[in-house]
N, C-alpha and C positions, 0 to 999 in steps of 0.2 A: 503494500500500499504506500510505502514511502515514495515510490516512483510516481504514483498517481497524484500524490500531494505536490510533488515537484512540478509535474505537468500542469496542474491547476494553478499553481503559483505563477508559472511562466506564462500561461495563457492570460491571466488577469493583468499581467504586466505589458502585454502586447497592446498596440494601438487598435482602435476599432476596425480600421481597414485590414490590418493583419489578422485580426480575429475572424473577419469575414472570409478571408482567403483560406485560413485554416479550417473554418467550418465547411466551406465548399469542398475542400479536399477530403475532409473526414466523411462528409456525406457521400462522396463518390466511392470512397474505399468501402464504407459500410454497405452502401447500396449494391456494389458488386458482390460482396460476400453474401448478402441476403438473396440476391438473384441466384447465385450458385447453390445456396442451401434449399431453395424451393424445389420440391420434387416434381417429377414429370406429372404425377397424378394431381398435385395441387394446381399446376399450370393448366392441365386439361380440364379440371373441374371449374376453374376460374373462366376458361374460355367457353365452356359449355354454358355457364351462367350468363356470360355476356351475350352469347348467341340466343339464348332463351329470352333474355330481356329485349333484344332487338326484334325477335320474332313476335313477341307480345306487342311491341310498339307498332309493328306493321300488320297486326292481325286484321283480318277481313271479317271476322265473325264466323268463318267457316271452320268446321271441325278439321283437325289435322293432328299429325304426330309431333311429339317433342323432338328436339335435336338429338337427345340421348336415345330415344327410341329408334330414330332413323339410323344413327350410328351403330346401334346394336344390331339392327336388321341387316345392315351392310356387312357387318363383321360376322354375322351368324351367331351372335350371343343369345 
């Protein structure tokens, strides 16, 4: 934890502009790690949800299959 205290102290000593640069860099590093940690299933589920939301926004009122049902049918699940 001593390292973290030193980092916090150093960051508070930076100018606002330098803090912004550091923040931007940290966000890019953490963001890349988060993307890598996201599993294929999570990405697929998120994509399916987005497609379902788009389908609902463009709904005509006619009965139809969900995106998940269509994909399962295509794959033979």
